TORKOL-4160 file (C-alpha; in steps of 0.2 Angstrom, whole numbers, padded with zeros to 4 digits, m for minus):
358
<pt num="1" X="0788" Y="0240" Z="0695"/>
<pt num="2" X="0780" Y="0254" Z="0705"/>
<pt num="3" X="0765" Y="0263" Z="0697"/>
<pt num="4" X="0773" Y="0280" Z="0697"/>
<pt num="5" X="0789" Y="0274" Z="0688"/>
<pt num="6" X="0778" Y="0264" Z="0675"/>
<pt num="7" X="0768" Y="0279" Z="0671"/>
<pt num="8" X="0783" Y="0290" Z="0669"/>
<pt num="9" X="0791" Y="0278" Z="0657"/>
<pt num="10" X="0774" Y="0276" Z="0647"/>
<pt num="11" X="0773" Y="0295" Z="0646"/>
<pt num="12" X="0791" Y="0296" Z="0639"/>
<pt num="13" X="0787" Y="0283" Z="0626"/>
<pt num="14" X="0771" Y="0292" Z="0621"/>
<pt num="15" X="0781" Y="0308" Z="0619"/>
<pt num="16" X="0795" Y="0300" Z="0609"/>
<pt num="17" X="0783" Y="0291" Z="0596"/>
<pt num="18" X="0769" Y="0303" Z="0594"/>
<pt num="19" X="0779" Y="0320" Z="0594"/>
<pt num="20" X="0766" Y="0327" Z="0606"/>
<pt num="21" X="0770" Y="0338" Z="0621"/>
<pt num="22" X="0770" Y="0332" Z="0639"/>
<pt num="23" X="0769" Y="0350" Z="0645"/>
<pt num="24" X="0753" Y="0357" Z="0653"/>
<pt num="25" X="0743" Y="0369" Z="0642"/>
<pt num="26" X="0748" Y="0384" Z="0652"/>
<pt num="27" X="0767" Y="0382" Z="0651"/>
<pt num="28" X="0776" Y="0395" Z="0641"/>
<pt num="29" X="0792" Y="0393" Z="0630"/>
<pt num="30" X="0803" Y="0401" Z="0643"/>
<pt num="31" X="0797" Y="0388" Z="0656"/>
<pt num="32" X="0804" Y="0373" Z="0648"/>
<pt num="33" X="0822" Y="0366" Z="0646"/>
<pt num="34" X="0827" Y="0356" Z="0630"/>
<pt num="35" X="0843" Y="0347" Z="0624"/>
<pt num="36" X="0849" Y="0348" Z="0607"/>
<pt num="37" X="0864" Y="0346" Z="0596"/>
<pt num="38" X="0879" Y="0357" Z="0592"/>
<pt num="39" X="0884" Y="0359" Z="0574"/>
<pt num="40" X="0870" Y="0347" Z="0570"/>
<pt num="41" X="0874" Y="0345" Z="0551"/>
<pt num="42" X="0892" Y="0339" Z="0554"/>
<pt num="43" X="0899" Y="0322" Z="0548"/>
<pt num="44" X="0915" Y="0315" Z="0554"/>
<pt num="45" X="0931" Y="0320" Z="0546"/>
<pt num="46" X="0936" Y="0306" Z="0534"/>
<pt num="47" X="0949" Y="0295" Z="0542"/>
<pt num="48" X="0962" Y="0298" Z="0529"/>
<pt num="49" X="0960" Y="0316" Z="0530"/>
<pt num="50" X="0960" Y="0315" Z="0549"/>
<pt num="51" X="0977" Y="0305" Z="0548"/>
<pt num="52" X="0985" Y="0318" Z="0537"/>
<pt num="53" X="0979" Y="0333" Z="0547"/>
<pt num="54" X="0985" Y="0324" Z="0563"/>
<pt num="55" X="1003" Y="0324" Z="0556"/>
<pt num="56" X="1003" Y="0343" Z="0555"/>
<pt num="57" X="0993" Y="0346" Z="0571"/>
<pt num="58" X="1007" Y="0352" Z="0582"/>
<pt num="59" X="0995" Y="0361" Z="0594"/>
<pt num="60" X="0984" Y="0345" Z="0596"/>
<pt num="61" X="0969" Y="0355" Z="0591"/>
<pt num="62" X="0962" Y="0342" Z="0579"/>
<pt num="63" X="0954" Y="0331" Z="0593"/>
<pt num="64" X="0943" Y="0346" Z="0597"/>
<pt num="65" X="0933" Y="0343" Z="0581"/>
<pt num="66" X="0933" Y="0324" Z="0581"/>
<pt num="67" X="0914" Y="0322" Z="0583"/>
<pt num="68" X="0899" Y="0318" Z="0571"/>
<pt num="69" X="0880" Y="0318" Z="0571"/>
<pt num="70" X="0866" Y="0307" Z="0564"/>
<pt num="71" X="0855" Y="0315" Z="0551"/>
<pt num="72" X="0845" Y="0330" Z="0557"/>
<pt num="73" X="0828" Y="0321" Z="0555"/>
<pt num="74" X="0834" Y="0307" Z="0565"/>
<pt num="75" X="0839" Y="0319" Z="0579"/>
<pt num="76" X="0822" Y="0327" Z="0579"/>
<pt num="77" X="0814" Y="0309" Z="0579"/>
<pt num="78" X="0825" Y="0306" Z="0595"/>
<pt num="79" X="0817" Y="0321" Z="0603"/>
<pt num="80" X="0831" Y="0334" Z="0602"/>
<pt num="81" X="0823" Y="0351" Z="0601"/>
<pt num="82" X="0838" Y="0362" Z="0597"/>
<pt num="83" X="0849" Y="0362" Z="0581"/>
<pt num="84" X="0864" Y="0372" Z="0576"/>
<pt num="85" X="0868" Y="0377" Z="0558"/>
<pt num="86" X="0883" Y="0386" Z="0551"/>
<pt num="87" X="0880" Y="0396" Z="0535"/>
<pt num="88" X="0892" Y="0403" Z="0523"/>
<pt num="89" X="0886" Y="0415" Z="0509"/>
<pt num="90" X="0890" Y="0411" Z="0491"/>
<pt num="91" X="0881" Y="0423" Z="0480"/>
<pt num="92" X="0890" Y="0417" Z="0464"/>
<pt num="93" X="0891" Y="0399" Z="0468"/>
<pt num="94" X="0907" Y="0387" Z="0468"/>
<pt num="95" X="0917" Y="0396" Z="0481"/>
<pt num="96" X="0917" Y="0381" Z="0492"/>
<pt num="97" X="0915" Y="0368" Z="0479"/>
<pt num="98" X="0932" Y="0360" Z="0480"/>
<pt num="99" X="0939" Y="0358" Z="0498"/>
<pt num="100" X="0958" Y="0361" Z="0496"/>
<pt num="101" X="0963" Y="0347" Z="0507"/>
<pt num="102" X="0958" Y="0335" Z="0493"/>
<pt num="103" X="0973" Y="0342" Z="0483"/>
<pt num="104" X="0984" Y="0334" Z="0497"/>
<pt num="105" X="0974" Y="0319" Z="0502"/>
<pt num="106" X="0968" Y="0305" Z="0491"/>
<pt num="107" X="0950" Y="0298" Z="0496"/>
<pt num="108" X="0938" Y="0286" Z="0488"/>
<pt num="109" X="0923" Y="0296" Z="0494"/>
<pt num="110" X="0918" Y="0310" Z="0481"/>
<pt num="111" X="0913" Y="0327" Z="0488"/>
<pt num="112" X="0896" Y="0334" Z="0482"/>
<pt num="113" X="0893" Y="0322" Z="0467"/>
<pt num="114" X="0877" Y="0332" Z="0462"/>
<pt num="115" X="0887" Y="0348" Z="0461"/>
<pt num="116" X="0876" Y="0358" Z="0473"/>
<pt num="117" X="0891" Y="0368" Z="0480"/>
<pt num="118" X="0893" Y="0375" Z="0462"/>
<pt num="119" X="0876" Y="0384" Z="0463"/>
<pt num="120" X="0873" Y="0401" Z="0471"/>
<pt num="121" X="0866" Y="0401" Z="0489"/>
<pt num="122" X="0870" Y="0398" Z="0507"/>
<pt num="123" X="0881" Y="0383" Z="0511"/>
<pt num="124" X="0883" Y="0373" Z="0527"/>
<pt num="125" X="0901" Y="0369" Z="0532"/>
<pt num="126" X="0910" Y="0368" Z="0548"/>
<pt num="127" X="0928" Y="0373" Z="0543"/>
<pt num="128" X="0931" Y="0377" Z="0525"/>
<pt num="129" X="0943" Y="0366" Z="0516"/>
<pt num="130" X="0946" Y="0355" Z="0531"/>
<pt num="131" X="0931" Y="0350" Z="0541"/>
<pt num="132" X="0919" Y="0350" Z="0526"/>
<pt num="133" X="0909" Y="0334" Z="0528"/>
<pt num="134" X="0891" Y="0338" Z="0530"/>
<pt num="135" X="0873" Y="0331" Z="0529"/>
<pt num="136" X="0868" Y="0346" Z="0519"/>
<pt num="137" X="0878" Y="0356" Z="0506"/>
<pt num="138" X="0865" Y="0370" Z="0506"/>
<pt num="139" X="0854" Y="0379" Z="0518"/>
<pt num="140" X="0840" Y="0376" Z="0506"/>
<pt num="141" X="0840" Y="0358" Z="0507"/>
<pt num="142" X="0841" Y="0358" Z="0526"/>
<pt num="143" X="0826" Y="0370" Z="0527"/>
<pt num="144" X="0816" Y="0358" Z="0515"/>
<pt num="145" X="0820" Y="0343" Z="0526"/>
<pt num="146" X="0815" Y="0353" Z="0542"/>
<pt num="147" X="0798" Y="0358" Z="0534"/>
<pt num="148" X="0795" Y="0340" Z="0528"/>
<pt num="149" X="0799" Y="0333" Z="0545"/>
<pt num="150" X="0788" Y="0347" Z="0554"/>
<pt num="151" X="0773" Y="0344" Z="0542"/>
<pt num="152" X="0774" Y="0325" Z="0546"/>
<pt num="153" X="0774" Y="0329" Z="0565"/>
<pt num="154" X="0763" Y="0345" Z="0566"/>
<pt num="155" X="0761" Y="0343" Z="0585"/>
<pt num="156" X="0780" Y="0344" Z="0589"/>
<pt num="157" X="0786" Y="0356" Z="0602"/>
<pt num="158" X="0795" Y="0371" Z="0596"/>
<pt num="159" X="0813" Y="0368" Z="0589"/>
<pt num="160" X="0826" Y="0381" Z="0593"/>
<pt num="161" X="0839" Y="0383" Z="0579"/>
<pt num="162" X="0855" Y="0393" Z="0581"/>
<pt num="163" X="0861" Y="0400" Z="0564"/>
<pt num="164" X="0879" Y="0406" Z="0564"/>
<pt num="165" X="0884" Y="0417" Z="0548"/>
<pt num="166" X="0902" Y="0413" Z="0545"/>
<pt num="167" X="0914" Y="0424" Z="0537"/>
<pt num="168" X="0931" Y="0431" Z="0542"/>
<pt num="169" X="0949" Y="0431" Z="0536"/>
<pt num="170" X="0956" Y="0419" Z="0523"/>
<pt num="171" X="0962" Y="0402" Z="0529"/>
<pt num="172" X="0979" Y="0393" Z="0527"/>
<pt num="173" X="0973" Y="0388" Z="0509"/>
<pt num="174" X="0969" Y="0406" Z="0504"/>
<pt num="175" X="0950" Y="0403" Z="0504"/>
<pt num="176" X="0942" Y="0419" Z="0511"/>
<pt num="177" X="0923" Y="0418" Z="0515"/>
<pt num="178" X="0911" Y="0430" Z="0507"/>
<pt num="179" X="0908" Y="0444" Z="0520"/>
<pt num="180" X="0890" Y="0447" Z="0525"/>
<pt num="181" X="0881" Y="0462" Z="0520"/>
<pt num="182" X="0863" Y="0470" Z="0523"/>
<pt num="183" X="0857" Y="0462" Z="0507"/>
<pt num="184" X="0864" Y="0445" Z="0512"/>
<pt num="185" X="0855" Y="0446" Z="0528"/>
<pt num="186" X="0839" Y="0451" Z="0519"/>
<pt num="187" X="0841" Y="0436" Z="0508"/>
<pt num="188" X="0844" Y="0425" Z="0522"/>
<pt num="189" X="0828" Y="0430" Z="0530"/>
<pt num="190" X="0819" Y="0427" Z="0513"/>
<pt num="191" X="0827" Y="0410" Z="0512"/>
<pt num="192" X="0820" Y="0405" Z="0529"/>
<pt num="193" X="0803" Y="0411" Z="0523"/>
<pt num="194" X="0804" Y="0403" Z="0506"/>
<pt num="195" X="0809" Y="0385" Z="0511"/>
<pt num="196" X="0803" Y="0383" Z="0528"/>
<pt num="197" X="0788" Y="0395" Z="0528"/>
<pt num="198" X="0785" Y="0411" Z="0539"/>
<pt num="199" X="0770" Y="0402" Z="0547"/>
<pt num="200" X="0783" Y="0390" Z="0554"/>
<pt num="201" X="0794" Y="0403" Z="0561"/>
<pt num="202" X="0792" Y="0411" Z="0579"/>
<pt num="203" X="0798" Y="0429" Z="0575"/>
<pt num="204" X="0804" Y="0444" Z="0586"/>
<pt num="205" X="0788" Y="0453" Z="0581"/>
<pt num="206" X="0777" Y="0438" Z="0588"/>
<pt num="207" X="0786" Y="0441" Z="0605"/>
<pt num="208" X="0786" Y="0460" Z="0605"/>
<pt num="209" X="0767" Y="0461" Z="0602"/>
<pt num="210" X="0761" Y="0478" Z="0608"/>
<pt num="211" X="0776" Y="0481" Z="0619"/>
<pt num="212" X="0788" Y="0496" Z="0614"/>
<pt num="213" X="0803" Y="0485" Z="0612"/>
<pt num="214" X="0807" Y="0466" Z="0611"/>
<pt num="215" X="0817" Y="0467" Z="0627"/>
<pt num="216" X="0802" Y="0475" Z="0636"/>
<pt num="217" X="0791" Y="0461" Z="0630"/>
<pt num="218" X="0804" Y="0448" Z="0636"/>
<pt num="219" X="0806" Y="0455" Z="0654"/>
<pt num="220" X="0787" Y="0455" Z="0655"/>
<pt num="221" X="0788" Y="0436" Z="0650"/>
<pt num="222" X="0777" Y="0439" Z="0634"/>
<pt num="223" X="0783" Y="0422" Z="0628"/>
<pt num="224" X="0769" Y="0411" Z="0620"/>
<pt num="225" X="0763" Y="0395" Z="0627"/>
<pt num="226" X="0771" Y="0380" Z="0621"/>
<pt num="227" X="0754" Y="0373" Z="0615"/>
<pt num="228" X="0752" Y="0389" Z="0604"/>
<pt num="229" X="0768" Y="0387" Z="0595"/>
<pt num="230" X="0768" Y="0368" Z="0591"/>
<pt num="231" X="0775" Y="0364" Z="0574"/>
<pt num="232" X="0786" Y="0380" Z="0574"/>
<pt num="233" X="0804" Y="0385" Z="0574"/>
<pt num="234" X="0814" Y="0399" Z="0583"/>
<pt num="235" X="0830" Y="0405" Z="0575"/>
<pt num="236" X="0844" Y="0414" Z="0584"/>
<pt num="237" X="0860" Y="0421" Z="0577"/>
<pt num="238" X="0876" Y="0415" Z="0585"/>
<pt num="239" X="0886" Y="0432" Z="0584"/>
<pt num="240" X="0888" Y="0446" Z="0595"/>
<pt num="241" X="0899" Y="0457" Z="0584"/>
<pt num="242" X="0898" Y="0466" Z="0567"/>
<pt num="243" X="0887" Y="0454" Z="0559"/>
<pt num="244" X="0874" Y="0455" Z="0573"/>
<pt num="245" X="0874" Y="0474" Z="0572"/>
<pt num="246" X="0872" Y="0473" Z="0553"/>
<pt num="247" X="0857" Y="0462" Z="0555"/>
<pt num="248" X="0849" Y="0474" Z="0568"/>
<pt num="249" X="0853" Y="0489" Z="0558"/>
<pt num="250" X="0837" Y="0498" Z="0552"/>
<pt num="251" X="0827" Y="0485" Z="0561"/>
<pt num="252" X="0824" Y="0492" Z="0579"/>
<pt num="253" X="0819" Y="0478" Z="0591"/>
<pt num="254" X="0822" Y="0466" Z="0576"/>
<pt num="255" X="0806" Y="0473" Z="0568"/>
<pt num="256" X="0802" Y="0462" Z="0552"/>
<pt num="257" X="0817" Y="0451" Z="0555"/>
<pt num="258" X="0815" Y="0432" Z="0556"/>
<pt num="259" X="0830" Y="0428" Z="0568"/>
<pt num="260" X="0833" Y="0433" Z="0586"/>
<pt num="261" X="0850" Y="0440" Z="0590"/>
<pt num="262" X="0863" Y="0438" Z="0604"/>
<pt num="263" X="0861" Y="0456" Z="0611"/>
<pt num="264" X="0866" Y="0462" Z="0628"/>
<pt num="265" X="0853" Y="0461" Z="0641"/>
<pt num="266" X="0843" Y="0477" Z="0642"/>
<pt num="267" X="0846" Y="0483" Z="0624"/>
<pt num="268" X="0830" Y="0484" Z="0614"/>
<pt num="269" X="0834" Y="0468" Z="0604"/>
<pt num="270" X="0838" Y="0457" Z="0618"/>
<pt num="271" X="0828" Y="0441" Z="0621"/>
<pt num="272" X="0840" Y="0426" Z="0618"/>
<pt num="273" X="0857" Y="0425" Z="0625"/>
<pt num="274" X="0872" Y="0414" Z="0623"/>
<pt num="275" X="0881" Y="0409" Z="0639"/>
<pt num="276" X="0891" Y="0394" Z="0636"/>
<pt num="277" X="0900" Y="0392" Z="0653"/>
<pt num="278" X="0887" Y="0386" Z="0665"/>
<pt num="279" X="0900" Y="0381" Z="0678"/>
<pt num="280" X="0907" Y="0399" Z="0679"/>
<pt num="281" X="0890" Y="0408" Z="0675"/>
<pt num="282" X="0878" Y="0398" Z="0684"/>
<pt num="283" X="0872" Y="0412" Z="0695"/>
<pt num="284" X="0871" Y="0425" Z="0681"/>
<pt num="285" X="0861" Y="0412" Z="0670"/>
<pt num="286" X="0848" Y="0409" Z="0684"/>
<pt num="287" X="0846" Y="0428" Z="0686"/>
<pt num="288" X="0843" Y="0431" Z="0668"/>
<pt num="289" X="0831" Y="0416" Z="0666"/>
<pt num="290" X="0821" Y="0422" Z="0681"/>
<pt num="291" X="0820" Y="0439" Z="0672"/>
<pt num="292" X="0812" Y="0431" Z="0656"/>
<pt num="293" X="0827" Y="0428" Z="0645"/>
<pt num="294" X="0830" Y="0413" Z="0635"/>
<pt num="295" X="0848" Y="0406" Z="0638"/>
<pt num="296" X="0858" Y="0394" Z="0627"/>
<pt num="297" X="0872" Y="0385" Z="0636"/>
<pt num="298" X="0883" Y="0370" Z="0632"/>
<pt num="299" X="0884" Y="0353" Z="0641"/>
<pt num="300" X="0901" Y="0349" Z="0633"/>
<pt num="301" X="0913" Y="0357" Z="0621"/>
<pt num="302" X="0928" Y="0352" Z="0611"/>
<pt num="303" X="0926" Y="0334" Z="0615"/>
<pt num="304" X="0934" Y="0337" Z="0632"/>
<pt num="305" X="0919" Y="0331" Z="0643"/>
<pt num="306" X="0916" Y="0316" Z="0633"/>
<pt num="307" X="0934" Y="0310" Z="0633"/>
<pt num="308" X="0935" Y="0312" Z="0652"/>
<pt num="309" X="0916" Y="0307" Z="0655"/>
<pt num="310" X="0914" Y="0322" Z="0665"/>
<pt num="311" X="0896" Y="0327" Z="0669"/>
<pt num="312" X="0900" Y="0342" Z="0680"/>
<pt num="313" X="0896" Y="0355" Z="0666"/>
<pt num="314" X="0880" Y="0347" Z="0661"/>
<pt num="315" X="0874" Y="0346" Z="0679"/>
<pt num="316" X="0877" Y="0364" Z="0680"/>
<pt num="317" X="0868" Y="0368" Z="0664"/>
<pt num="318" X="0853" Y="0359" Z="0670"/>
<pt num="319" X="0853" Y="0367" Z="0687"/>
<pt num="320" X="0855" Y="0384" Z="0679"/>
<pt num="321" X="0838" Y="0384" Z="0671"/>
<pt num="322" X="0846" Y="0388" Z="0654"/>
<pt num="323" X="0832" Y="0384" Z="0642"/>
<pt num="324" X="0843" Y="0377" Z="0628"/>
<pt num="325" X="0857" Y="0365" Z="0632"/>
<pt num="326" X="0868" Y="0359" Z="0617"/>
<pt num="327" X="0879" Y="0343" Z="0616"/>
<pt num="328" X="0888" Y="0333" Z="0604"/>
<pt num="329" X="0884" Y="0317" Z="0613"/>
<pt num="330" X="0865" Y="0312" Z="0614"/>
<pt num="331" X="0874" Y="0296" Z="0609"/>
<pt num="332" X="0891" Y="0290" Z="0615"/>
<pt num="333" X="0905" Y="0294" Z="0603"/>
<pt num="334" X="0910" Y="0281" Z="0590"/>
<pt num="335" X="0926" Y="0290" Z="0586"/>
<pt num="336" X="0935" Y="0287" Z="0603"/>
<pt num="337" X="0931" Y="0276" Z="0618"/>
<pt num="338" X="0919" Y="0284" Z="0630"/>
<pt num="339" X="0902" Y="0281" Z="0638"/>
<pt num="340" X="0898" Y="0299" Z="0639"/>
<pt num="341" X="0880" Y="0303" Z="0634"/>
<pt num="342" X="0868" Y="0317" Z="0638"/>
<pt num="343" X="0850" Y="0317" Z="0641"/>
<pt num="344" X="0837" Y="0320" Z="0655"/>
<pt num="345" X="0829" Y="0307" Z="0665"/>
<pt num="346" X="0823" Y="0291" Z="0655"/>
<pt num="347" X="0832" Y="0296" Z="0640"/>
<pt num="348" X="0822" Y="0312" Z="0636"/>
<pt num="349" X="0827" Y="0328" Z="0629"/>
<pt num="350" X="0813" Y="0340" Z="0636"/>
<pt num="351" X="0807" Y="0344" Z="0653"/>
<pt num="352" X="0800" Y="0358" Z="0664"/>
<pt num="353" X="0813" Y="0371" Z="0668"/>
<pt num="354" X="0819" Y="0370" Z="0686"/>
<pt num="355" X="0820" Y="0389" Z="0688"/>
<pt num="356" X="0808" Y="0397" Z="0676"/>
<pt num="357" X="0795" Y="0383" Z="0677"/>
<pt num="358" X="0793" Y="0383" Z="0696"/>
């Protein structure tokens, strides 16, 4: 074995087992590229539920949500450095305690045996009443696990976490999610601080520093060095509409907030952007990365790339310099036949950014 290849493999193994960074001390957060998971909490739909839904699926939409994930701590152990979590508000508790599909399908597996969904608090679900299988019923439990893992691996590189506050219209069963308010967003910030700890969160205030706006700090590349934010998490809200604007309201440049927002480039709050079509937007992504923005994109979506074993989208995501690339397939699917698997060289999930890291 050539010496260079041997050294590369050894370094990758060291990184995997120690949780320590391989990045040079002067590398900033915007100069790296990481792979992480999409809807990281999601378990597979139960087979009996899937079969029932498939009979009603005239649009053949069900295969798009036929994916699953291993427990989040195991994803982090593997080296993934991005997670995605959907959160539903439930101030009184019990709103999502009984998935309505269970009135139509008999299953041996009990849902929420400890009754956690009956308690007030933010809940983690993909699609209410249908795609409800989750590693965490509550955001509280998820944050506690993240803190526990982080405390056990204090030298881990920063982890990016997408939070999607879900609400909207009633579904076909009549379940209407609780709509977010300013108070609920304040409470969401407090939840992050309480169960994860403010000292573990990279906030917009941290990046803005002495600049007038967050965006001004970003285009001046005022991101911290990776070595200075070890053991920390950066949250970004996956919403570019009313909920985003409500979260920003009375918090110019996200002052005092815990979560970054998907705000248009050039606006005071803009720092992290979602651009999920790297094949179409490759040039635009590269330009924004060079300007200092953090970009989240996707290697695959709706199981399509995995089913056809098509890596074109992932290749474009890597080339674009988007700092965060999400996938459902850091392991090949066990739900359908495919060898599709996403990683960087030598089965790693972090590397120097090909655009910003030059």
